[in-house]
VOPA-50463 format. One record per residue: residue in three letters; x, y, z of N, C-alpha, C, CB in turn. Coordinates in steps of 0.02 Angstrom, whole numbers, plus 32768, in hexadecimal, padded with zeros to 4 digits. Glycine has a CB too. Layout:
N
{Ala, {X, Y, Z}, {X, Y, Z}, {X, Y, Z}, {X, Y, Z}};
...
***
This chain:
116
{Met, {B8D1, F4C1, CD94}, {B88D, F4C9, CDA9}, {B866, F4F0, CD74}, {B88B, F4ED, CDED}};
{Gly, {B828, F4DD, CD68}, {B7FE, F4FC, CD35}, {B7E3, F53F, CD4B}, {B7C6, F4CE, CD22}};
{Lys, {B7C8, F562, CD1B}, {B7A9, F5A3, CD28}, {B767, F59A, CD4C}, {B79F, F5CB, CCE6}};
{Lys, {B75C, F5C3, CD7F}, {B71F, F5BF, CDA6}, {B6E6, F5E0, CD7F}, {B727, F5E0, CDEB}};
{Ile, {B6AC, F5BF, CD7D}, {B671, F5D9, CD59}, {B645, F5FD, CD8B}, {B64A, F5A0, CD35}};
{Asn, {B63B, F63F, CD80}, {B613, F668, CDAD}, {B5CD, F674, CD93}, {B635, F6A9, CDB9}};
{Ser, {B5C4, F670, CD52}, {B582, F67D, CD35}, {B57A, F656, CCF4}, {B578, F6C9, CD29}};
{Leu, {B53D, F657, CCD8}, {B531, F635, CC99}, {B559, F654, CC60}, {B4E7, F636, CC89}};
{Glu, {B568, F695, CC65}, {B58F, F6B6, CC31}, {B5D5, F698, CC2B}, {B594, F701, CC3F}};
{Asp, {B5EF, F67D, CC62}, {B631, F65E, CC61}, {B632, F61F, CC36}, {B648, F64E, CCA7}};
{Leu, {B5F7, F603, CC29}, {B5F2, F5C7, CBFE}, {B5F3, F5DA, CBB4}, {B5B3, F5A0, CC0F}};
{Gly, {B5F3, F61A, CBA5}, {B5F5, F62F, CB5F}, {B5B3, F628, CB3B}, {B629, F60A, CB3B}};
{Gly, {B57C, F62D, CB5F}, {B53A, F627, CB40}, {B522, F5E0, CB38}, {B53C, F648, CAFE}};
{Phe, {B548, F5B0, CB4F}, {B535, F56A, CB4A}, {B519, F552, CB8C}, {B572, F53E, CB35}};
{Val, {B4DF, F532, CB8A}, {B4BE, F51A, CBC7}, {B4B3, F4CF, CBBF}, {B47B, F53F, CBD4}};
{Phe, {B4C0, F4A9, CBF4}, {B4B7, F461, CBF3}, {B46E, F451, CC06}, {B4E7, F43E, CC24}};
{Ser, {B453, F41D, CBE6}, {B40E, F409, CBF4}, {B40B, F3BD, CBF9}, {B3DF, F423, CBBD}};
{Thr, {B3E2, F3A6, CC27}, {B3D7, F35D, CC2D}, {B39A, F347, CC05}, {B3CE, F34A, CC76}};
{Asn, {B378, F375, CBE5}, {B33D, F366, CBBD}, {B354, F347, CB7B}, {B313, F3A6, CBB1}};
{Glu, {B340, F30A, CB6E}, {B355, F2E7, CB30}, {B335, F305, CAF2}, {B344, F29D, CB35}};
{Asp, {B2FB, F326, CAFA}, {B2D8, F342, CAC0}, {B2ED, F38A, CAB2}, {B28D, F340, CACD}};
{Phe, {B31C, F3A4, CAD8}, {B331, F3EA, CAD0}, {B356, F3F3, CA8E}, {B35E, F400, CB0B}};
{Glu, {B343, F426, CA69}, {B364, F436, CA2A}, {B388, F478, CA32}, {B332, F439, C9EE}};
{Tyr, {B3C8, F477, CA2A}, {B3F2, F4B3, CA32}, {B3E8, F4DF, C9F5}, {B43D, F4A0, CA3B}};
{Asp, {B3D3, F51C, C9FF}, {B3C6, F54B, C9C9}, {B405, F572, C9BA}, {B38C, F57B, C9DB}};
{Thr, {B422, F566, C980}, {B460, F589, C96D}, {B451, F5C4, C93F}, {B490, F559, C94B}};
{Asn, {B412, F5D3, C933}, {B3FF, F609, C907}, {B408, F64C, C92B}, {B3B7, F601, C8EF}};
{Asp, {B43F, F66F, C91B}, {B44C, F6B0, C93A}, {B429, F6E6, C910}, {B498, F6BE, C940}};
{Glu, {B3F1, F6FE, C929}, {B3CD, F733, C905}, {B3EC, F776, C917}, {B382, F731, C916}};
{Gln, {B400, F799, C8E4}, {B41D, F7DB, C8EF}, {B3E6, F80F, C8E4}, {B45B, F7E8, C8C1}};
{Gln, {B3E3, F83E, C912}, {B3AF, F871, C90E}, {B3BC, F89D, C8D1}, {B3AE, F89C, C94F}};
{Glu, {B388, F8A7, C8AA}, {B38D, F8D0, C86F}, {B389, F91A, C883}, {B356, F8BE, C83C}};
{Thr, {B3B1, F943, C863}, {B3B2, F98A, C873}, {B374, F9AD, C857}, {B3F1, F9AB, C858}};
{Leu, {B352, F9D2, C881}, {B318, F9F8, C86B}, {B32E, FA33, C841}, {B2EE, FA11, C8A8}};
{Pro, {B304, FA4A, C812}, {B314, FA86, C7EC}, {B31A, FAC3, C81B}, {B2DF, FA94, C7B6}};
{Asn, {B340, FAF5, C805}, {B34B, FB30, C82F}, {B30A, FB4F, C848}, {B373, FB64, C808}};
{Asn, {B2D8, FB55, C81D}, {B29A, FB77, C831}, {B271, FB4F, C863}, {B271, FB86, C7F4}};
{Glu, {B282, FB0F, C86E}, {B25E, FAE7, C8A0}, {B284, FAE0, C8E1}, {B250, FAA2, C884}};
{Gln, {B2C1, FAFA, C8E3}, {B2EA, FAF7, C920}, {B2D2, FB2B, C952}, {B335, FB01, C910}};
{Arg, {B2CE, FB18, C991}, {B2BC, FB46, C9C7}, {B2F8, FB4A, C9F7}, {B27A, FB2F, C9ED}};
{Leu, {B320, FB7D, C9EF}, {B35D, FB83, CA17}, {B354, FBB5, CA4F}, {B398, FB98, C9EA}};
{Glu, {B37C, FBAD, CA84}, {B37C, FBDB, CABC}, {B3C3, FBF5, CAC5}, {B362, FBB9, CAFD}};
{Ala, {B3C9, FC36, CACF}, {B40B, FC56, CAD9}, {B411, FC6A, CB23}, {B414, FC94, CAAB}};
{His, {B441, FC4C, CB46}, {B44C, FC58, CB8D}, {B490, FC78, CB97}, {B447, FC16, CBB5}};
{Leu, {B497, FC9D, CBCE}, {B4D8, FCB3, CBE6}, {B4E5, FC8E, CC27}, {B4DB, FD01, CBF0}};
{Asp, {B522, FC77, CC31}, {B532, FC4F, CC6C}, {B577, FC60, CC85}, {B52C, FC04, CC5D}};
{Lys, {B57E, FC66, CCC7}, {B5C1, FC6F, CCE4}, {B5CC, FC42, CD20}, {B5CB, FCB8, CCF9}};
{Lys, {B5A0, FC11, CD2A}, {B5A8, FBE2, CD60}, {B5DD, FBAE, CD4D}, {B565, FBBF, CD71}};
{Asn, {B606, FB9C, CD7D}, {B63A, FB69, CD74}, {B66B, FB7B, CD3C}, {B61B, FB26, CD66}};
{Arg, {B675, FBBB, CD2F}, {B6A3, FBD0, CCFA}, {B6D6, FC03, CD14}, {B67B, FBEE, CCC0}};
{Gly, {B6E1, FC04, CD54}, {B712, FC32, CD70}, {B6FE, FC7B, CD68}, {B754, FC26, CD51}};
{Gly, {B6BE, FC89, CD66}, {B6A6, FCCE, CD5E}, {B6A3, FCE6, CD17}, {B6D2, FCFB, CD84}};
{Lys, {B6B9, FCBD, CCE7}, {B6B8, FCD1, CCA1}, {B674, FCC0, CC83}, {B6F1, FCAE, CC79}};
{Ile, {B65E, FCE9, CC54}, {B61D, FCE0, CC35}, {B622, FCB4, CBF7}, {B5FD, FD24, CC24}};
{Ala, {B5EF, FC8B, CBED}, {B5EA, FC63, CBB0}, {B5A3, FC69, CB95}, {B5FC, FC18, CBBE}};
{Thr, {B59E, FC69, CB53}, {B55D, FC6A, CB32}, {B54C, FC21, CB21}, {B55E, FC97, CAF1}};
{Ile, {B511, FC0B, CB35}, {B4FD, FBC6, CB29}, {B4BE, FBC5, CAFE}, {B4F1, FBA1, CB6D}};
{Ile, {B4C2, FB9F, CAC8}, {B488, FB95, CA9C}, {B46E, FB4F, CAA8}, {B49C, FBA0, CA50}};
{Lys, {B42F, FB4B, CABE}, {B410, FB0A, CACE}, {B3D6, FAFC, CA9F}, {B3F8, FB09, CB18}};
{Gly, {B3C4, FABD, CA9A}, {B388, FAAA, CA75}, {B394, FA93, CA2E}, {B35A, FAE2, CA73}};
{Phe, {B3D2, FA8D, CA18}, {B3E0, FA76, C9D4}, {B3CB, FA2E, C9CC}, {B42A, FA7F, C9C1}};
{Glu, {B3A4, FA1F, C999}, {B38E, F9DB, C98B}, {B3AB, F9C4, C949}, {B341, F9D6, C98A}};
{Gly, {B3D8, F994, C94E}, {B3F7, F97B, C911}, {B434, F951, C920}, {B40B, F9B4, C8E4}};
{Thr, {B459, F942, C8EB}, {B493, F917, C8F2}, {B4CC, F93C, C916}, {B4AB, F8FE, C8AE}};
{Glu, {B4F9, F915, C932}, {B533, F931, C955}, {B55F, F957, C924}, {B55B, F8FA, C978}};
{Asp, {B565, F93F, C8E7}, {B58E, F961, C8B4}, {B571, F9A5, C8A3}, {B593, F936, C875}};
{Asp, {B52F, F9AA, C89C}, {B50F, F9EA, C88C}, {B516, FA1B, C8C7}, {B4C5, F9E0, C87B}};
{Leu, {B512, FA01, C904}, {B51B, FA2A, C93F}, {B562, FA47, C940}, {B50E, FA02, C97F}};
{Lys, {B593, FA1D, C932}, {B5D9, FA34, C932}, {B5E6, FA66, C8FA}, {B608, F9F9, C92C}};
{Ala, {B5C6, FA5C, C8C0}, {B5CE, FA8A, C888}, {B5B2, FACF, C89A}, {B5AB, FA6E, C849}};
{Leu, {B577, FAD0, C8BA}, {B55A, FB10, C8CE}, {B586, FB31, C903}, {B512, FB05, C8E9}};
{Ala, {B5A0, FB0A, C932}, {B5CB, FB25, C966}, {B609, FB44, C946}, {B5DF, FAEE, C998}};
{Lys, {B625, FB24, C914}, {B661, FB3E, C8F2}, {B651, FB81, C8D1}, {B67B, FB0C, C8BE}};
{Lys, {B617, FB86, C8B1}, {B603, FBC6, C892}, {B5FD, FBFD, C8C6}, {B5C1, FBBE, C86C}};
{Leu, {B5DF, FBED, C8FF}, {B5D5, FC1F, C934}, {B618, FC33, C953}, {B5A6, FC05, C96A}};
{Lys, {B645, FC04, C95D}, {B687, FC14, C979}, {B6AE, FC40, C949}, {B6AE, FBD3, C988}};
{Thr, {B6AA, FC32, C908}, {B6CB, FC5B, C8D6}, {B6AD, FCA0, C8D4}, {B6C7, FC39, C891}};
{Leu, {B66B, FCA5, C8D7}, {B648, FCE5, C8D6}, {B660, FD12, C90F}, {B5FC, FCDA, C8DB}};
{Cys, {B667, FCF4, C94A}, {B679, FD1A, C986}, {B6C5, FD1E, C990}, {B659, FCFC, C9C3}};
{Gly, {B6EB, FCF5, C96E}, {B733, FCF6, C975}, {B74B, FCDC, C9B9}, {B74D, FD3B, C96B}};
{Val, {B727, FCAC, C9D5}, {B738, FC91, CA17}, {B734, FC45, CA15}, {B70A, FCAE, CA4E}};
{Gly, {B745, FC26, CA4D}, {B740, FBDE, CA53}, {B6FD, FBC9, CA6E}, {B777, FBC3, CA7F}};
{Gly, {B6F3, FB88, CA71}, {B6B5, FB6D, CA8C}, {B6B2, FB23, CA80}, {B679, FB8F, CA6D}};
{Ser, {B678, FB06, CA8D}, {B670, FABE, CA83}, {B627, FAAE, CA72}, {B686, FA97, CAC1}};
{Ala, {B61C, FA71, CA5B}, {B5D9, FA5A, CA4B}, {B5D2, FA13, CA64}, {B5CA, FA5F, C9FF}};
{Lys, {B5A1, FA08, CA90}, {B595, F9C4, CAA9}, {B551, F9C0, CAC8}, {B5CB, F9AF, CADC}};
{Glu, {B532, F985, CAC4}, {B4F2, F977, CAE3}, {B4BC, F9A9, CACF}, {B4F9, F976, CB2D}};
{Gly, {B4BA, F9BE, CA90}, {B487, F9EB, CA79}, {B490, FA34, CA8C}, {B446, F9D5, CA91}};
{Glu, {B4CA, FA45, CAA8}, {B4D9, FA8A, CABD}, {B518, FAA3, CA9B}, {B4E1, FA8F, CB09}};
{Ile, {B517, FAE4, CA8C}, {B552, FB05, CA71}, {B568, FB38, CAA5}, {B544, FB27, CA2B}};
{Ile, {B5A7, FB34, CABA}, {B5C2, FB62, CAEB}, {B5F6, FB8E, CAC9}, {B5E1, FB3B, CB28}};
{Ile, {B5EA, FBCF, CACB}, {B618, FC00, CAAD}, {B635, FC2A, CAE5}, {B5F3, FC2D, CA78}};
{Gln, {B677, FC31, CAE7}, {B698, FC58, CB1B}, {B68A, FCA2, CB12}, {B6E4, FC4B, CB1B}};
{Gly, {B671, FCC2, CB47}, {B664, FD0A, CB45}, {B61B, FD1A, CB3D}, {B68C, FD2A, CB0E}};
{Asn, {B60C, FD5B, CB43}, {B5C7, FD73, CB3C}, {B5BA, FD89, CAF5}, {B5BA, FDAE, CB6D}};
{Phe, {B5A3, FD5A, CACC}, {B593, FD68, CA86}, {B54B, FD57, CA76}, {B5C3, FD41, CA58}};
{Arg, {B520, FD58, CAA8}, {B4DB, FD42, CA9F}, {B4B7, FD6A, CA69}, {B4B5, FD48, CAE0}};
{Asp, {B4BB, FDAC, CA6A}, {B497, FDD5, CA38}, {B4B1, FDC8, C9F2}, {B49E, FE1F, CA49}};
{Lys, {B4F3, FDC4, C9EA}, {B511, FDB8, C9A8}, {B4FD, FD73, C98D}, {B55E, FDBD, C9AD}};
{Ile, {B4FD, FD41, C9B9}, {B4EA, FCFD, C9A5}, {B4A0, FCFA, C994}, {B4FB, FCCB, C9DC}};
{Met, {B476, FD1B, C9BD}, {B42E, FD1B, C9B0}, {B41F, FD3B, C96C}, {B409, FD3F, C9E8}};
{Asp, {B441, FD73, C95C}, {B437, FD94, C91B}, {B44A, FD65, C8E2}, {B460, FDD4, C917}};
{Tyr, {B483, FD44, C8E8}, {B49A, FD16, C8B4}, {B469, FCDC, C8AB}, {B4E0, FCFB, C8C5}};
{Leu, {B455, FCBD, C8E2}, {B428, FC84, C8DE}, {B3E4, FC97, C8C1}, {B420, FC64, C922}};
{Thr, {B3CB, FCD2, C8D3}, {B38B, FCEA, C8B8}, {B390, FCF4, C86D}, {B377, FD2C, C8DA}};
{Lys, {B3C9, FD0F, C855}, {B3D2, FD19, C80D}, {B3D8, FCD6, C7E8}, {B411, FD43, C800}};
{Gln, {B3EE, FCA2, C80B}, {B3F4, FC5F, C7ED}, {B3B1, FC3A, C7EF}, {B429, FC37, C811}};
{Gly, {B37E, FC58, C80D}, {B33B, FC3A, C80E}, {B328, FC15, C84E}, {B335, FC0B, C7D6}};
{Tyr, {B356, FC15, C880}, {B346, FBF4, C8BF}, {B317, FC20, C8E9}, {B387, FBE6, C8E6}};
{Lys, {B2F0, FC01, C913}, {B2C7, FC26, C943}, {B2ED, FC24, C985}, {B27D, FC06, C94B}};
{Val, {B302, FC5F, C99C}, {B32D, FC63, C9D7}, {B30B, FC8B, CA0D}, {B371, FC82, C9C6}};
{Lys, {B30A, FC6F, CA49}, {B2EB, FC90, CA83}, {B322, FCA5, CAB3}, {B2B7, FC61, CAA6}};
{Arg, {B31E, FCE2, CACB}, {B34F, FCFB, CAFC}, {B337, FCE4, CB42}, {B355, FD4A, CAF9}};
{Val, {B363, FCC3, CB67}, {B352, FCA8, CBA8}, {B380, FCC8, CBDC}, {B358, FC5B, CBAA}};
{Gly, {B363, FCE2, CC11}, {B38A, FD03, CC46}, {B392, FD4D, CC38}, {B3CD, FCE3, CC4D}};
{Ser, {B3B5, FD6E, CC65}, {B3BD, FDB7, CC5E}, {B3F6, FDCA, CC32}, {B3C7, FDD7, CCA2}};
***
């Protein structure tokens, strides 16, 4: 028996069309990374759905997935902890918001503190 399709994502980004004039666009445009001084980042602290543990979340990064992961790696190394980068967010384990904000400001990013 075949795999059940629950959503369009299960098709792998491919959609069927009965329109004979439809032209499938295969041009994958990758978002270009903005320079540091044009980035508007937000630094959050979060402990929801984490078993009571705190995580520092950096939101608002605009750029390629590779650049996001490279920045996340620098921040994880800076803090000496683990974390992840996905969907335009960097998640760092622990409360390192002030340390990360200082580093990002020195690198030319505009960082806003969000929450208490």
